[in-house]
Every structure is written in C-alpha cells, then in structure tokens.
N, C-alpha and C positions, 0 to 999 in steps of 0.2 A: 531529653526530653521537649517537655511542649512548648518551650518559650521559643525552642527554635523555628518549630511549628509554626507554630506564628507568628516566627518573626519570617520566616520568608514569603506567608501571605499578606503581608503587611509591605513589601517589596517589590513598587512598584515594578522594575524589571519582570523579576520573576513572574509576576504576574500578565505582564503583557511574551515572555518567550510559555509559559503556560496555556495562555490561546490562541499562540499562532501555530504552539504545535498539535492545541485541539484542530484548528483551521485541517490547517496540512495532514495531519491524519487525516479526519470526516474525510475529505477531497478526496485527496491518494485512493482513496477504500473505494469511492463510490466510482468515481472514475476505474479503477486498475478492475475491479468486478467488472465492470459491462465494459469492458475491454478485452478482460480475460474471459466474460461468454463468448465476444461475439470472435475470440482467433479459434476458443474449443471446437463453440459450433462448427464453422468453417473448415476445422481440422478436423470433425467425427464424420460431416454430411459430402465434406465436394475431397475431389480428386481433380489434381490441376499440378502443375509443371511447377515446378520448385516451392512444394510445400514443406516440402523436407527441411530444407533454408530456410524458409519463415518460422517452423517451431525453433530449429536453433536458432536463433536472432535472436528471440522472444526467449528461451531461458538462460541466453550466453550474459545479461545481466550482472546476475546474482552473482559468479564465479568467477569475476571482474576483481580482486580489491577492491577495496571504497576506495584507498588515495589514487589510487590511477583514475580509477573508476570519475572520482570528483576531480579531481587537475582537468579532465580529459571535459567533464561538461562546462566544466572551469572556464572555459577556449570554446568551448562552442555558443553562450550561451552570451560571453564577453561582444563575442563577434555580433549576435542577435538582438541587444542591447535589453536582454532580459536578468540580463546579472544584480543578482540586489534585492531581487523581487520576494517577496511571497509565493505566485506562482511560480517560479525556477525551482521552489523546494518544491512544493507539490509535482512540479512535471520529470524533476529527477528519484524520487520517489514511486510515484507509477512506472516510469520505465522500471526502480527491480523489480515492484511487486506483482505489477502485473504477469512476474511468469510466474507465482505463487500459484493464483487466480486462473490463470489459463491451466496450470498443472490438478488444480482438485476441480475446479469444473467437467476437466474432461475425464478424469476417474470417472465422475456422476452418473457424464453421458455416456461412458462406457457398459452402461447398467443398460441401455436403455436400448429395445430395441426395436430392429431392423424398420421393422414394418408397421410400427407405432404410431406413426407420425406419415405413413405412405398411408394407412386405413384410414385419417383424417385427412386424405386429401380425395381416396375414394369418397366418403359421406361426405366432401361436396363442401368442407376448408378451406378455404383460400392455404399460402402458404405463407402468411402471417396471423393466419388465424391457426395454425399448427404449430405453429412458434407459439403462440402465446397462449396458449388455451393448453397445448398436450406435455412441451419441450419445458418452457418456463416452469411452469410447477410442479415438474419430476424434477428441473433441480433446482427446485427451493432452497433446502437442505444445503445444499455447497456453495449456492451464492449469499448465506449469510457465513457459512463458514469464511468465505474469500470474505464479506466485507471486515470480519473480525480478524483477520488472521493480515492482511496486507493492513488494516487499522496500527496491528500490531508494531507489524515491520515498520511503520514509516514517526511511531510513537521514540519508539529508543534510537532511531538513529542517527548519529550525528553530525561523521569523518565530514555527509559526501551537503548536509544543511550546514556546516562549520565552513565549504570552500563556496561554494553558491550564494549563501543566505544575505554576502552582505552585515545591516544592522537588524535585519532580521532576524534573531535568534528564537529559536526553537527551546524543549526545557533542559532538550541532551546539552547543546551549547553552551545555554544558562550557566551548566556548572563545570563545562570548559573553561573557560571564559573566570572562572569564580576561583577555582583549581588553579591557576596562572599568577594571578594576584592575591592570594591569600589562602589561610588554614581556618575551613572556621564550620564548624559542628551543621551551620545552616546544608551545608552540600550532604553530609547525611540525609539531614531532611528530606531536599530533593531529590537526591537516587534513591530515599525508599518512596519514594510519588513514585518516581516512574516506573520503579521495580515493579510497585504492585499493582499501576495501571498495565503495565504489559501483562503479567501473572495475568489477569483478569480477561484480558482481549484473548488472550491464547488459548484459556480454558473456556474461556463460550468457544472462540471456533473449533477445539476440540469434542467440544460437547455438541454439533451441528455437523460436524466431519461423521 
C-alpha cells in the first residue's frame, strides 16, 4: 500500500542509503565505462606480451563468489585504511563492473574496420584526434550501454557493499539490515524500488546494445 512507500520516504536511514546507492552507482558507471573502454581499446589495438593474462584478470572478478570476493576486499581495504568509506564500495564495484564494460565495448570495437583509424592518421589526424573523432563516436552506443549496465550491477549489489561499507549503507544493505531486525512491509516497498530501478537500467542498457 502507499502508506509503506510514504514510510520509506520519511525514513531518514532509507533516504541516506538511497543517496549512497545513487552516488556509488553513478561513480561506478563512470569509472567502469572509462576503464572498460581503455582496456577494450588496448586489447583491440595493440599486441604485447601478457595481453591474454591482462584480459583474463579483468574478466575474473564477476566469476568469484561474492562472499569470497567481499572477504578478500575487506582484508585488503582494512590494510590500506579505506574500509568503511563510500569510496571503498565504489572501488569494489568498479572491479566487478569493469569486466562487463570491457566486454560490451570490445564487441563494438570488433566491428570497427582495421583501416578506419589508420585512414584518419593518413589524412593528418593525430592518434589522439583519431581516437576522439573516430573511435569514440563509433563506440558511443556501447559506451552508453556500458554506463547503464555498470550502474545496474552496482545498484543492486549488496554482499560486497555489506562487507566493506561499514556505516555507509546502500539500499540493498539497508534491506538486509531491516530483515535482521524485523519483518515489515517497508522491506517490500524498498525491494520494489530497487527492482524497478534495476530493471529500468538494464532495459536502457539493452536499448543501446
């Protein structure tokens, strides 16, 4: 009922968790898309020793169970003094989401003719100009899709955020903490919001893919 949706709007902890989730999701989407493009472009353009190992390392994080990955990140972040900060959640989500971003953008780069960028160089464009005026516009749709998909991955992830976030709760973590304390229709209302946003983000990513 609408009263429970009003209740979550009036709940300061839920509002704070929602803002944290938006900040983390947006930051993750921007950073993951940038890193994913850089990794995909390097993989597409250059040949070097250890290239397959690099690609494998980027692809591994999503295949590791969230509990194992969360515990490993907890141990690492506690050593460098980042544990319990919002930046810690962003860094961990970037590690996961960059794999998806790279895969999406690499698929698009496979359609880029090998001679197209070189033709721009032959016409006087610098490597940077070729990248910004040829490659980036060509990858525009995959970059947008990567942004929305990375945001979706971050928005509904809770296990790693629970391990490393400390007092900085995201919305999925707030749901988990509410479940441990009580059984309330507020949980259903928050869950509906998380599901709706996640579905919209995935649909937008699918639209641009």
